[in-house]
C-alpha positions as CSV (number, residue, x, y, z in Angstrom):
1,M,-27.4,4.7,-5.6
2,K,-24.7,4.8,-8.3
3,I,-23.3,1.5,-9.6
4,I,-19.9,1.4,-11.3
5,Q,-19.0,-2.0,-12.7
6,T,-15.9,-3.2,-14.5
7,R,-15.7,-6.4,-16.6
8,Y,-12.9,-7.9,-18.6
9,E,-13.8,-10.5,-21.2
10,N,-12.1,-11.6,-24.5
11,N,-9.3,-9.1,-23.7
12,T,-11.8,-6.3,-23.7
13,K,-12.5,-4.1,-20.7
14,T,-16.1,-2.8,-20.2
15,I,-16.9,-0.1,-17.6
16,S,-20.6,0.6,-17.0
17,E,-22.4,3.1,-14.8
18,S,-26.0,3.1,-13.7
19,L,-28.4,4.4,-11.1
20,S,-30.7,2.4,-8.9
21,E,-33.2,3.5,-6.2
22,F,-33.8,2.0,-2.8
23,V,-37.3,0.6,-2.1
24,C,-38.5,1.7,1.4
25,D,-40.2,-1.6,2.2
26,D,-37.8,-4.5,2.4
27,N,-40.9,-6.9,2.2
28,N,-39.2,-9.2,4.6
29,Q,-36.7,-10.3,2.0
30,E,-34.5,-13.1,3.4
31,T,-32.4,-14.5,0.6
32,D,-29.6,-13.0,-1.6
33,I,-29.0,-10.1,0.8
34,I,-26.0,-8.0,1.6
35,N,-26.7,-6.0,4.8
36,L,-25.0,-2.7,5.6
37,Y,-24.7,-1.4,9.1
38,P,-23.3,2.2,9.1
39,K,-23.6,2.6,12.9
40,E,-21.2,-0.3,13.4
41,I,-17.8,1.2,12.7
42,F,-14.3,-0.2,12.7
43,Q,-10.8,1.1,11.6
44,E,-10.2,4.4,9.8
45,L,-8.7,4.4,6.3
46,I,-5.5,6.5,5.9
47,G,-5.4,6.1,2.1
48,F,-4.0,4.4,-0.9
49,G,-0.7,4.9,-2.7
50,G,2.4,3.5,-4.5
51,A,6.2,3.5,-4.4
52,F,8.5,6.2,-5.7
53,T,11.4,3.9,-6.7
54,E,14.5,4.9,-8.7
55,S,13.2,2.6,-11.5
56,A,9.9,4.4,-11.6
57,G,11.6,7.7,-11.6
58,F,14.0,6.7,-14.4
59,V,11.1,5.5,-16.7
60,F,9.2,8.7,-15.8
61,S,12.1,10.9,-16.7
62,K,12.2,9.4,-20.2
63,I,8.9,10.9,-21.4
64,D,8.0,14.4,-22.3
65,E,6.6,16.9,-19.8
66,K,3.0,16.8,-21.1
67,L,2.8,13.0,-20.7
68,Q,4.4,13.2,-17.3
69,K,1.7,15.6,-16.1
70,E,-1.0,13.3,-17.5
71,L,0.4,10.2,-15.7
72,I,0.8,12.1,-12.4
73,Q,-2.9,13.0,-12.7
74,D,-3.7,9.3,-13.4
75,Y,-2.4,8.4,-10.0
76,F,-2.8,11.5,-7.8
77,G,-5.5,13.7,-9.4
78,E,-9.1,14.0,-8.4
79,N,-10.1,12.1,-11.6
80,G,-7.3,9.6,-11.2
81,L,-6.8,7.1,-8.4
82,G,-6.6,9.8,-5.7
83,Y,-3.4,8.4,-4.2
84,T,-2.3,10.2,-1.0
85,I,0.6,8.0,0.3
86,G,4.0,7.2,-1.1
87,R,6.8,4.7,-0.2
88,C,10.4,5.7,-0.9
89,P,13.4,3.4,-0.5
90,V,16.2,4.4,1.8
91,D,19.1,3.9,-0.7
92,S,18.8,1.3,-3.4
93,C,16.4,-1.6,-3.7
94,D,15.9,-4.2,-6.5
95,F,14.0,-1.6,-8.5
96,S,17.0,0.7,-8.8
97,L,19.5,1.1,-11.6
98,G,22.2,-0.5,-9.3
99,N,23.3,-0.7,-5.7
100,Y,23.9,2.7,-4.0
101,S,24.1,4.2,-0.6
102,A,24.1,7.8,0.7
103,I,27.6,6.9,2.2
104,S,29.8,4.4,0.5
105,G,32.3,3.8,3.3
106,G,33.4,4.8,6.8
107,V,33.8,3.8,10.4
108,P,31.3,3.6,13.3
109,G,30.0,7.1,14.1
110,D,31.2,8.7,10.8
111,L,28.4,10.1,8.6
112,S,30.6,12.5,6.6
113,G,29.9,12.7,2.9
114,F,26.2,11.8,3.3
115,T,24.3,12.7,0.1
116,L,21.0,12.0,-1.5
117,E,22.2,12.8,-5.0
118,R,20.6,9.5,-6.4
119,D,17.2,10.5,-5.0
120,E,17.7,14.0,-6.5
121,K,18.2,12.6,-10.0
122,Y,15.1,10.4,-10.4
123,I,13.0,10.2,-7.3
124,F,12.6,13.8,-6.2
125,P,11.5,15.2,-9.6
126,M,8.7,12.6,-9.8
127,L,7.8,13.2,-6.2
128,E,7.6,17.0,-6.7
129,Q,5.1,16.7,-9.5
130,A,3.0,14.3,-7.4
131,I,2.9,16.7,-4.4
132,E,1.9,19.6,-6.7
133,V,-1.3,17.5,-7.4
134,A,-1.7,15.8,-4.0
135,S,-0.5,18.4,-1.5
136,D,-1.4,16.3,1.5
137,M,0.9,13.4,0.3
138,R,2.4,11.4,3.2
139,L,5.6,9.3,2.8
140,I,7.0,6.1,4.3
141,L,10.7,5.6,4.1
142,S,11.9,1.9,3.9
143,P,15.5,0.6,3.9
144,W,16.4,-2.5,2.0
145,S,20.0,-2.7,3.2
146,P,22.5,-0.6,5.2
147,P,25.7,0.3,3.3
148,A,27.9,-2.7,2.6
149,Y,30.6,-1.6,5.1
150,M,28.1,-1.8,7.9
151,K,27.1,-5.4,7.2
152,S,28.4,-8.9,8.1
153,N,28.7,-10.0,4.4
154,K,30.2,-6.7,3.3
155,E,27.8,-6.3,0.4
156,K,24.3,-4.7,-0.1
157,N,22.9,-7.9,-1.7
158,N,22.4,-11.4,-0.4
159,G,21.2,-10.8,3.1
160,G,23.9,-10.4,5.8
161,E,23.3,-8.7,9.1
162,L,23.9,-5.2,10.5
163,L,27.1,-5.4,12.5
164,P,26.5,-4.5,16.2
165,E,29.2,-1.8,16.2
166,F,27.2,0.0,13.4
167,R,23.8,0.0,15.1
168,S,24.1,3.5,16.4
169,T,25.5,4.8,13.2
170,W,22.8,3.2,11.1
171,A,20.1,4.6,13.4
172,R,21.6,8.1,13.0
173,Y,21.8,7.5,9.2
174,L,18.1,6.7,9.1
175,C,17.3,9.8,11.1
176,K,19.4,11.9,8.7
177,Y,17.5,10.5,5.8
178,I,14.2,11.5,7.4
179,M,15.5,15.0,8.2
180,D,16.8,15.5,4.7
181,Y,13.4,14.6,3.2
182,K,11.6,16.9,5.7
183,S,14.0,19.8,5.0
184,R,12.9,19.6,1.4
185,G,9.2,19.9,2.5
186,Y,8.3,16.2,2.2
187,N,5.9,14.9,4.8
188,V,7.5,11.8,6.1
189,F,5.0,10.1,8.5
190,A,6.6,6.7,9.0
191,L,9.9,4.8,8.9
192,S,10.2,1.0,8.3
193,V,13.0,-0.7,10.3
194,Q,13.8,-3.0,7.5
195,N,12.1,-4.3,4.3
196,E,11.7,-8.1,4.4
197,P,13.9,-8.8,7.4
198,N,13.4,-12.6,7.0
199,A,14.6,-12.9,3.4
200,V,18.0,-13.4,1.9
201,Q,17.5,-11.8,-1.6
202,K,19.9,-11.6,-4.5
203,W,19.2,-7.9,-4.4
204,D,19.5,-5.4,-1.5
205,S,18.6,-7.2,1.7
206,C,19.4,-7.5,5.4
207,L,18.3,-10.0,8.0
208,Y,17.0,-9.2,11.5
209,T,15.9,-11.8,14.0
210,P,12.9,-10.8,16.1
211,E,15.4,-10.1,19.0
212,Q,17.7,-8.0,16.7
213,E,14.8,-5.9,15.5
214,S,13.6,-5.4,19.0
215,V,17.0,-4.4,20.4
216,F,17.7,-2.1,17.4
217,I,14.4,-0.3,18.0
218,R,14.7,0.0,21.8
219,D,18.3,0.8,22.2
220,F,19.3,2.7,19.0
221,L,16.6,3.8,16.6
222,S,14.0,5.2,19.0
223,V,16.8,6.8,21.0
224,E,18.2,8.6,18.0
225,M,14.8,9.6,16.8
226,A,14.0,11.1,20.2
227,K,17.3,13.1,20.1
228,E,16.4,14.5,16.7
229,G,12.8,15.3,17.7
230,L,11.3,12.7,15.4
231,Q,9.1,10.9,17.9
232,N,6.0,11.8,15.8
233,I,7.4,9.5,13.0
234,K,5.8,6.1,13.2
235,I,8.2,3.2,13.4
236,I,7.0,0.3,11.2
237,I,8.0,-3.2,12.2
238,W,8.2,-6.4,10.2
239,D,7.4,-5.0,6.6
240,H,7.3,-8.6,5.3
241,N,4.8,-11.3,4.4
242,K,1.8,-12.0,6.5
243,E,2.5,-15.7,7.5
244,R,4.7,-14.4,10.4
245,L,3.0,-11.0,10.9
246,F,1.5,-11.9,14.3
247,D,4.5,-13.8,15.5
248,R,7.0,-10.9,14.9
249,T,4.6,-8.3,16.2
250,D,3.8,-10.2,19.3
251,Y,7.5,-10.8,20.1
252,I,8.5,-7.2,19.6
253,C,5.5,-5.7,21.3
254,S,5.8,-8.0,24.3
255,D,8.6,-5.6,25.4
256,D,6.7,-2.6,27.0
257,T,9.4,-0.1,26.0
258,V,9.5,-1.2,22.4
259,N,5.7,-1.4,22.3
260,S,5.5,2.2,23.4
261,V,7.5,3.5,20.5
262,V,6.3,1.2,17.7
263,G,3.5,2.9,15.8
264,A,2.7,0.6,12.9
265,V,3.1,-2.9,11.4
266,G,3.8,-3.4,7.7
267,F,3.0,-6.5,5.6
268,H,3.3,-7.9,2.0
269,W,1.3,-10.5,0.1
270,Y,3.9,-12.8,-1.4
271,S,3.2,-15.8,0.9
272,G,-0.6,-15.9,0.6
273,D,-3.7,-14.4,2.2
274,H,-3.2,-14.9,6.0
275,F,-5.8,-12.3,6.6
276,E,-6.3,-13.8,10.0
277,A,-2.9,-12.6,11.0
278,I,-4.0,-9.0,10.4
279,E,-7.1,-9.7,12.5
280,L,-4.9,-11.1,15.4
281,V,-2.7,-8.0,15.4
282,R,-5.6,-5.7,15.2
283,R,-7.3,-7.4,18.1
284,K,-4.3,-7.7,20.4
285,Y,-2.6,-4.4,19.4
286,P,-5.5,-2.0,18.5
287,D,-3.2,1.1,18.8
288,K,-1.0,0.0,15.8
289,T,-1.5,1.3,12.3
290,L,-1.7,-1.6,9.9
291,I,-0.2,-0.9,6.5
292,F,0.1,-3.0,3.4
293,T,3.4,-1.7,2.3
294,E,4.1,-3.7,-0.9
295,G,2.7,-6.1,-3.4
296,C,3.1,-6.7,-7.1
297,I,2.7,-9.3,-9.9
298,E,6.1,-11.0,-10.1
299,Y,6.9,-12.3,-13.6
300,S,8.9,-15.1,-11.9
301,K,5.6,-16.5,-10.6
302,F,2.8,-15.0,-12.7
303,S,2.1,-14.1,-16.3
304,S,1.8,-10.5,-17.5
305,D,-0.9,-11.6,-19.9
306,S,-3.3,-12.7,-17.2
307,Q,-4.9,-9.3,-16.8
308,L,-8.1,-10.5,-15.1
309,I,-6.4,-12.9,-12.7
310,N,-3.8,-10.3,-11.8
311,A,-6.4,-7.6,-11.2
312,Q,-8.5,-9.9,-9.1
313,M,-5.4,-10.6,-6.9
314,Y,-5.3,-6.9,-6.1
315,A,-9.0,-6.7,-5.3
316,H,-9.0,-9.9,-3.2
317,E,-6.0,-8.6,-1.2
318,I,-7.5,-5.2,-0.6
319,I,-10.9,-6.5,0.5
320,G,-9.4,-9.2,2.7
321,S,-7.0,-6.9,4.4
322,L,-9.5,-4.1,4.8
323,N,-12.0,-6.4,6.5
324,A,-9.2,-7.7,8.7
325,G,-8.3,-4.2,9.9
326,M,-5.9,-2.6,7.4
327,N,-5.5,1.2,7.5
328,A,-3.6,1.8,4.3
329,F,-2.7,0.1,1.1
330,I,0.5,0.9,-0.8
331,D,1.2,-0.7,-4.2
332,W,4.7,-1.3,-5.4
333,N,6.2,0.7,-8.4
334,L,4.2,3.5,-9.7
335,Y,5.6,3.2,-13.2
336,L,7.8,0.6,-15.0
337,D,8.9,0.0,-18.6
338,E,7.1,-2.3,-20.9
339,K,9.3,-5.2,-19.8
340,G,8.7,-4.8,-16.1
341,G,11.9,-3.0,-15.2
342,P,14.5,-1.6,-15.0
343,N,15.6,-3.9,-12.2
344,H,19.3,-4.4,-11.4
345,V,18.9,-8.1,-10.8
346,N,16.3,-8.7,-13.5
347,N,13.5,-9.3,-11.0
348,L,10.9,-8.0,-13.5
349,C,7.3,-7.2,-12.3
350,D,4.0,-5.6,-13.4
351,A,2.9,-2.1,-12.5
352,P,-0.6,-0.7,-12.9
353,I,0.9,1.8,-15.4
354,M,3.8,0.7,-17.7
355,I,5.5,2.9,-20.2
356,D,7.4,2.1,-23.4
357,Y,9.4,5.3,-23.3
358,E,11.0,4.8,-26.7
359,T,7.6,5.2,-28.3
360,E,5.9,6.9,-25.3
361,R,3.2,4.2,-25.4
362,V,1.4,4.0,-22.1
363,I,0.0,0.6,-20.9
364,Y,-2.8,0.7,-18.4
365,N,-3.1,-2.7,-16.8
366,L,-6.5,-3.9,-15.5
367,S,-5.0,-3.7,-12.0
368,Y,-5.2,0.1,-12.4
369,D,-9.0,0.0,-12.8
370,Y,-9.5,-2.5,-10.0
371,I,-7.5,-0.5,-7.5
372,G,-9.5,2.5,-8.6
373,H,-12.7,0.8,-7.5
374,F,-11.4,1.3,-4.0
375,S,-9.2,4.4,-4.0
376,K,-11.5,6.6,-6.0
377,F,-14.5,6.1,-3.7
378,I,-13.1,5.2,-0.2
379,K,-11.5,8.5,0.9
380,P,-8.9,9.1,3.6
381,G,-10.7,9.3,6.9
382,A,-13.4,6.9,5.9
383,L,-14.5,4.3,8.5
384,R,-15.2,0.7,7.7
385,I,-18.7,-0.3,8.6
386,G,-20.5,-3.5,9.5
387,M,-21.8,-5.7,6.7
388,T,-23.0,-9.3,6.2
389,R,-23.3,-11.2,2.9
390,F,-25.3,-14.2,1.7
391,T,-22.4,-16.0,0.0
392,D,-18.6,-16.2,0.1
393,Q,-18.6,-16.2,-3.7
394,I,-19.0,-12.4,-3.5
395,E,-16.2,-10.6,-1.6
396,V,-17.5,-7.4,0.0
397,T,-16.1,-4.4,2.0
398,A,-18.0,-1.2,2.9
399,F,-16.9,2.2,4.2
400,K,-18.6,5.4,5.4
401,N,-16.8,8.5,4.2
402,K,-16.5,11.7,6.1
403,D,-19.3,13.3,4.1
404,L,-21.5,10.3,5.3
405,S,-21.7,8.8,1.8
406,I,-21.2,5.0,1.7
407,A,-18.9,3.1,-0.7
408,V,-19.3,-0.6,-1.1
409,V,-17.0,-2.7,-3.2
410,L,-18.1,-6.2,-4.4
411,L,-15.7,-8.6,-6.2
412,N,-17.1,-11.6,-8.1
413,R,-14.3,-13.9,-9.2
414,T,-16.7,-16.6,-10.3
415,K,-18.2,-17.3,-13.7
416,K,-21.7,-16.9,-12.2
417,T,-23.8,-13.8,-12.3
418,F,-25.6,-12.9,-9.1
419,E,-28.8,-10.9,-8.6
420,C,-28.8,-9.6,-5.0
421,F,-30.2,-7.0,-2.7
422,I,-28.4,-4.3,-0.8
423,R,-30.3,-3.9,2.5
424,L,-29.7,-0.6,4.4
425,D,-31.8,1.0,7.1
426,G,-34.8,-1.1,6.3
427,Q,-34.6,-0.4,2.5
428,L,-33.7,-2.6,-0.4
429,N,-31.8,-1.9,-3.6
430,K,-31.4,-4.6,-6.3
431,V,-28.0,-5.1,-7.9
432,V,-26.8,-7.4,-10.6
433,I,-23.2,-8.6,-10.0
434,E,-22.0,-9.8,-13.4
435,R,-19.6,-12.7,-13.6
436,E,-15.9,-12.0,-13.2
437,S,-16.6,-8.4,-12.3
438,I,-15.8,-5.7,-9.7
439,T,-18.5,-3.3,-8.7
440,T,-18.5,-0.2,-6.5
441,L,-21.7,1.2,-5.1
442,Q,-21.9,4.9,-4.1
443,I,-24.7,5.6,-1.7
444,A,-25.4,9.3,-1.0
445,P,-26.2,10.5,2.5
446,D,-29.8,11.4,1.6
447,E,-30.4,7.8,0.5
448,W,-30.2,6.3,4.0
449,G,-31.1,7.3,7.6
450,Y,-27.9,9.2,8.3
451,Q,-29.9,12.0,10.0
452,F,-30.6,9.7,13.0
453,I,-26.9,9.0,13.8
454,K,-25.1,12.3,13.1
């Protein structure tokens, strides 16, 4: 068994690797055990990824080609985080250089002048390089706001609602976005109905009540997608914080027609854990793909200097969501500048990789390493397996990859070091979980009784 452990102490990061062998006789050990049960399988992992925003693309465009290739490898390469999913905004979001739409004005039914020239300038060049490295890249498209002329408040920002007379036009608009991406060779596999439909933001935003989201999906969006042959694109509902995840899902999916066309549920982390909400959706709607679509360290709430705490937030979220039934995890901006932008309303945030493009200094936040403890070792297609743990002070998740190797991630946020045993197929392996550390265990197929369950 290979043990990879990351610690951060006194502003210094330490990564260690070691090997440990299983002992065939567990000697009836009862205490300090983490049990693994590879025969007990749960949801399949789709993968990990990040967002191709205009801000990320702008920062990326400011560095030379050699550094660009290195940073793409850091996220998408075999020796990087191994990302295979991307999220792209439909038109502008807060992490854009300003408000923009593919059409600036018009009347219901008119989509003339539709253009993705803003995406062409900053998003597509970055995306092209990512796909060169990760050819199986799959994309989610997410709108923050319809064009201003389609909304009740006549602006992109500050909430407002989609006017009823523009529902059909907006549905066609979204389909056109998908088809334009697909015509360029991009593999769009899902479309969110609306990013954060319950929030009035000072940036691009639009409100949908549960009834409005349901009606829009049933009578407009799914109809237009069927006309254009886009039924294989998953429709993602909610795409907001977890405290109302089950409520919104249960309302929308109580309509059999809507339920039949909704393929996924999206959620964010900004209102707290609420992992039980994911469990409720997983249990009642087992056919839905559950996707963490956005999360980041907001400077309005957290400090950029709290490297350990910020990284632990990521690991805690990933473990809690995976154990509750999550299929995919998508971080927010891939790259930002050293200040946490650009952001057209100054909503500055962290990113795992930040770039001072004036000096081409690259900042790797500890969150990059913590995400890597999952994404490097739990591969697309892996299945979550059963496990039990002796204490809630160590957070644990475990997956079996397609090659039958097992990856176990253990997070210790306490200031206490634990000596414990991994128990698998009647064998024990001792592991030391250092204080304030994250640890990944790689267990090869020939180290456990896989031959009996193939």
